[in-house]
N, C-alpha and C positions, 0 to 999 in steps of 0.2 A: 337766233338758236342760245347762241350763246349768253344770250339777257333771259331765257326760260329754263336753264340749268341752273343759272345762279341765282335767281328769284325761286325757286322751286316750292316753299314753303309758303308763297304767296298764291302760287299756279293751284296749288292742293286746297287751299283756305278758301280759290273762288267758286273751283270743282263740288268742293260739298257747302256751298250756301245755295249753289245753284239746284242738287242734286235737291236739297232740303227744301228748296220752296217750288220743284216739281213736284215733292211729294203730296206738299202740302193742297195743289190746288186739283188734285187728282179728287174723286164725290169718294167717300168713304160709300162701302156700300155696307149696310148692317144684316149683321147673324140675325138670323130667325129666333134663336137664344135668347137675343140682348133687347127684343122686343118687350114692348110693358106689357103685362097680359091682361091689365085690366081697356086696354082697349080691346083688343081682339074679344073676348070674352062675352058674353052677355053678361046683363045684369043679374040674372036669376043665377047663370053660373057664380058668381063673384058673392053674391048674398051666400049662397050658401055654401060656399070657403070660408066664408068669414065665419058662419053661425057653426062647421062642424071645431072650426080650430078655435071658438071663444067657449062650447063644452067641452073639448079636451083640456083645455088650461083651466077649467072651470071644477073637473072633475079630479087634474092634478092636486090643485090645491086643497079639493076636500077629504081626497086621502093623504097629504101633509102633517094638515093640520087637526086629522083624525086620527094617526099613529100616536098612541103614547109611545116616550122614547124609552121607558123605563121595561116595559109591557116586553114578553114576547109574542111575536107576530105568528098566525097559526100559517100554515102555507096555503102560496096565494092558489084558489082553482081561477084557471082560463075561461075568459066571459064566453057565456052562450054564442053560439050563433044566430048572428042578425039578421033579419028576413030579407030574402029576396029585394033585388032594387033594380030599378029601371035602368040603362045601361050608361045612361049619362050621367048618375048618381056612384055610380062605379068607384070612382076619384078618392068623392069626398067619402064613401065607408072604407077604403082604403083607409085613407087621410087615420080615423077612426082606428080600428081597426091595429095600426104602428101606433097609436096616443097609448092606446090602450094595452098595448105588449110593452112599450116603456117605461108605462109606470108600472108594471108587472116585474121587471126588468129591477126598477130599484124596489120595492118593495121589498123580492127576494136577495139584493144584494144589503139594504139597513139591515133583515134579519139575522144575512152571512157574518155580519159586522158586530152585530149584537153575541152574537157565540163565539166569537170570536174575544171578544174582551170579555163577558164570563170566564173562558179557558185560560185566559190570562189571567187572570185575579184570584181562579182554582190554583195555578202552574207559582204564582206570587206565596200562597198562604202556606202551600206544601215544600217551597222552596225555604221555606220560616224553617219549618216545624221539623225539618230534616238540617239546618241550618241549628237549631238549640238541643237536640238529640248530639248530634255531633258535637257538641261544646266551642263552636266557633264562634258563637258569639254567647252574649250573657242572657239569660231567661227573662229576667226581668226589663231591661232597658235597649234590648235589643241592640245597643253600642257592641265593637269587636271587643273581642280579649284583650288586653294589653299586652306586650310581651314584658317580661322583669327585665333581661336584657337589654334593650333596647332604651327602655326610659334609664336601666344604671350610664351607657353611653352618652347619653342626653344629658345629664346630670354631671359628667365628667367635662365632656365640654367647653359647659357654661363658666368655667375660671378659664382665666388667659394662660396661665401655665401649663393647663392640661392640652388649650387650644395649639398654645406652639410647641408640643412633646407628638403631638398628633402628625403637623405639617411637615416637624420633621424626618418621623416615623412612614411618611406618605412620600417622601424626597427619596428614603433610605429605600424602602420596599418595593417603593410604585413602578410604574414604569418608567426608563429613564428620560429627562423633556427632550431629548434629539428627537424622541417619537413620537414624541405628543401632540 
Protein backbone atom coordinates (compact mmCIF):
# COMPACT_ATOMS: atom_id res chain seq x y z
CA UNK A 1 0.00 0.00 0.00
CA UNK A 2 2.87 2.36 0.73
CA UNK A 3 4.31 1.75 -2.74
CA UNK A 4 0.99 2.82 -4.41
CA UNK A 5 0.83 6.02 -2.36
CA UNK A 6 4.49 6.82 -3.03
CA UNK A 7 4.12 6.24 -6.78
CA UNK A 8 0.63 7.72 -7.25
CA UNK A 9 1.63 9.54 -10.49
CA UNK A 10 2.65 6.25 -12.11
CA UNK A 11 -0.61 4.55 -11.07
CA UNK A 12 -2.73 7.41 -12.45
CA UNK A 13 -0.78 7.42 -15.73
CA UNK A 14 -1.26 3.65 -16.16
CA UNK A 15 -5.00 3.98 -15.44
CA UNK A 16 -5.34 6.72 -18.08
CA UNK A 17 -3.52 4.61 -20.66
CA UNK A 18 -5.76 1.59 -19.96
CA UNK A 19 -8.95 3.67 -20.23
CA UNK A 20 -7.73 5.14 -23.52
CA UNK A 21 -7.02 1.69 -24.93
CA UNK A 22 -10.47 0.43 -23.90
CA UNK A 23 -12.17 3.40 -25.55
CA UNK A 24 -10.19 2.79 -28.75
CA UNK A 25 -11.34 -0.84 -29.00
CA UNK A 26 -15.04 0.01 -28.68
CA UNK A 27 -16.69 0.13 -32.14
CA UNK A 28 -17.94 3.61 -32.99
CA UNK A 29 -21.50 3.70 -34.33
CA UNK A 30 -22.00 6.14 -37.16
CA UNK A 31 -24.72 8.70 -36.64
CA UNK A 32 -27.28 8.92 -39.45
CA UNK A 33 -26.31 12.52 -40.13
CA UNK A 34 -22.69 11.51 -40.73
CA UNK A 35 -23.49 9.08 -43.52
CA UNK A 36 -22.41 9.85 -47.05
CA UNK A 37 -25.55 11.01 -48.93
CA UNK A 38 -24.23 9.73 -52.26
CA UNK A 39 -24.25 6.14 -50.98
CA UNK A 40 -27.79 6.21 -49.59
CA UNK A 41 -29.54 8.23 -52.31
CA UNK A 42 -30.23 6.84 -55.71
CA UNK A 43 -28.34 8.20 -58.71
CA UNK A 44 -31.36 10.15 -60.00
CA UNK A 45 -31.66 12.26 -56.86
CA UNK A 46 -27.94 13.00 -56.87
CA UNK A 47 -28.08 14.07 -60.50
CA UNK A 48 -31.13 16.32 -59.93
CA UNK A 49 -29.45 17.96 -56.95
CA UNK A 50 -26.29 18.58 -58.95
CA UNK A 51 -28.30 20.12 -61.83
CA UNK A 52 -30.25 22.42 -59.52
CA UNK A 53 -27.06 23.58 -57.80
CA UNK A 54 -25.43 24.21 -61.17
CA UNK A 55 -28.43 26.22 -62.35
CA UNK A 56 -28.42 28.35 -59.19
CA UNK A 57 -24.71 29.06 -59.52
CA UNK A 58 -25.14 29.97 -63.18
CA UNK A 59 -28.00 32.38 -62.42
CA UNK A 60 -26.06 34.05 -59.61
CA UNK A 61 -23.02 34.51 -61.86
CA UNK A 62 -25.21 35.90 -64.67
CA UNK A 63 -26.86 38.42 -62.34
CA UNK A 64 -23.56 39.57 -60.91
CA UNK A 65 -22.00 39.97 -64.36
CA UNK A 66 -25.07 41.68 -65.86
CA UNK A 67 -25.52 44.32 -63.12
CA UNK A 68 -23.50 47.47 -63.86
CA UNK A 69 -21.82 48.88 -60.76
CA UNK A 70 -22.73 52.55 -61.23
CA UNK A 71 -26.27 52.19 -62.57
CA UNK A 72 -29.19 52.33 -60.20
CA UNK A 73 -30.95 49.03 -59.73
CA UNK A 74 -34.74 48.95 -60.09
CA UNK A 75 -36.65 47.29 -57.27
CA UNK A 76 -36.35 43.54 -57.43
CA UNK A 77 -39.54 41.70 -58.24
CA UNK A 78 -40.17 38.36 -56.55
CA UNK A 79 -39.91 35.41 -58.92
CA UNK A 80 -43.04 33.87 -60.35
CA UNK A 81 -44.18 30.78 -58.47
CA UNK A 82 -42.81 27.56 -59.84
CA UNK A 83 -45.13 24.95 -61.34
CA UNK A 84 -46.21 22.14 -59.02
CA UNK A 85 -43.63 19.39 -58.74
CA UNK A 86 -43.68 15.75 -57.88
CA UNK A 87 -43.06 14.99 -54.19
CA UNK A 88 -39.58 13.60 -54.85
CA UNK A 89 -38.50 16.91 -56.45
CA UNK A 90 -39.69 19.03 -53.50
CA UNK A 91 -36.14 19.33 -52.08
CA UNK A 92 -34.79 20.47 -55.44
CA UNK A 93 -37.55 23.09 -55.65
CA UNK A 94 -36.79 24.34 -52.13
CA UNK A 95 -33.09 24.62 -53.03
CA UNK A 96 -33.94 26.63 -56.13
CA UNK A 97 -36.26 28.95 -54.21
CA UNK A 98 -33.62 29.46 -51.49
CA UNK A 99 -31.02 30.33 -54.14
CA UNK A 100 -33.39 32.80 -55.83
CA UNK A 101 -34.16 34.42 -52.48
CA UNK A 102 -30.42 34.74 -51.76
CA UNK A 103 -29.84 36.44 -55.13
CA UNK A 104 -32.71 38.86 -54.42
CA UNK A 105 -31.25 39.72 -51.00
CA UNK A 106 -27.82 40.35 -52.56
CA UNK A 107 -29.33 42.63 -55.24
CA UNK A 108 -31.26 44.58 -52.61
CA UNK A 109 -28.14 44.95 -50.47
CA UNK A 110 -26.13 46.24 -53.46
CA UNK A 111 -28.87 48.76 -54.27
CA UNK A 112 -28.91 49.92 -50.63
CA UNK A 113 -25.12 50.33 -50.60
CA UNK A 114 -25.21 52.37 -53.82
CA UNK A 115 -27.90 54.65 -52.35
CA UNK A 116 -25.81 55.13 -49.20
CA UNK A 117 -22.72 55.98 -51.29
CA UNK A 118 -24.75 58.61 -53.18
CA UNK A 119 -25.96 60.10 -49.89
CA UNK A 120 -22.39 60.30 -48.57
CA UNK A 121 -21.28 62.14 -51.72
CA UNK A 122 -24.17 64.60 -51.41
CA UNK A 123 -23.39 65.20 -47.73
CA UNK A 124 -19.71 65.87 -48.46
CA UNK A 125 -20.68 68.40 -51.13
CA UNK A 126 -23.10 70.10 -48.72
CA UNK A 127 -20.45 70.26 -45.97
CA UNK A 128 -17.96 71.88 -48.34
CA UNK A 129 -20.56 74.47 -49.36
CA UNK A 130 -21.35 75.29 -45.73
CA UNK A 131 -17.64 75.59 -44.88
CA UNK A 132 -17.13 77.99 -47.78
CA UNK A 133 -20.05 80.14 -46.65
CA UNK A 134 -18.82 80.19 -43.05
CA UNK A 135 -15.33 81.19 -44.14
CA UNK A 136 -13.71 78.10 -42.65
CA UNK A 137 -11.84 77.30 -45.85
CA UNK A 138 -10.43 79.30 -48.70
CA UNK A 139 -12.95 79.08 -51.54
CA UNK A 140 -10.30 78.59 -54.21
CA UNK A 141 -7.94 76.04 -52.69
CA UNK A 142 -10.14 74.35 -50.06
CA UNK A 143 -7.18 74.73 -47.66
CA UNK A 144 -7.84 75.74 -44.03
CA UNK A 145 -7.57 79.45 -43.30
CA UNK A 146 -4.22 80.26 -41.63
CA UNK A 147 -4.42 81.84 -38.17
CA UNK A 148 -2.03 84.85 -38.08
CA UNK A 149 -1.38 84.50 -34.32
CA UNK A 150 -0.22 80.93 -34.81
CA UNK A 151 2.12 82.00 -37.61
CA UNK A 152 3.61 84.74 -35.38
CA UNK A 153 4.22 82.34 -32.48
CA UNK A 154 5.86 79.75 -34.71
CA UNK A 155 8.09 82.44 -36.24
CA UNK A 156 9.17 83.55 -32.73
CA UNK A 157 10.17 80.01 -31.79
CA UNK A 158 12.58 79.71 -34.71
CA UNK A 159 15.30 81.76 -33.03
CA UNK A 160 17.28 80.23 -30.14
CA UNK A 161 16.79 83.19 -27.79
CA UNK A 162 13.01 83.17 -28.13
CA UNK A 163 12.96 79.40 -27.62
CA UNK A 164 14.93 79.82 -24.38
CA UNK A 165 12.53 82.54 -23.29
CA UNK A 166 9.53 80.26 -23.99
CA UNK A 167 11.06 77.44 -21.92
CA UNK A 168 11.77 79.83 -19.05
CA UNK A 169 8.20 81.13 -19.11
CA UNK A 170 6.88 77.59 -19.12
CA UNK A 171 8.95 76.75 -16.04
CA UNK A 172 7.78 79.87 -14.23
CA UNK A 173 4.14 79.97 -15.28
CA UNK A 174 3.51 76.27 -15.96
CA UNK A 175 2.76 73.33 -13.72
CA UNK A 176 5.29 72.69 -10.92
CA UNK A 177 7.91 70.01 -11.65
CA UNK A 178 6.80 67.96 -8.63
CA UNK A 179 3.26 67.66 -10.02
CA UNK A 180 4.24 66.61 -13.57
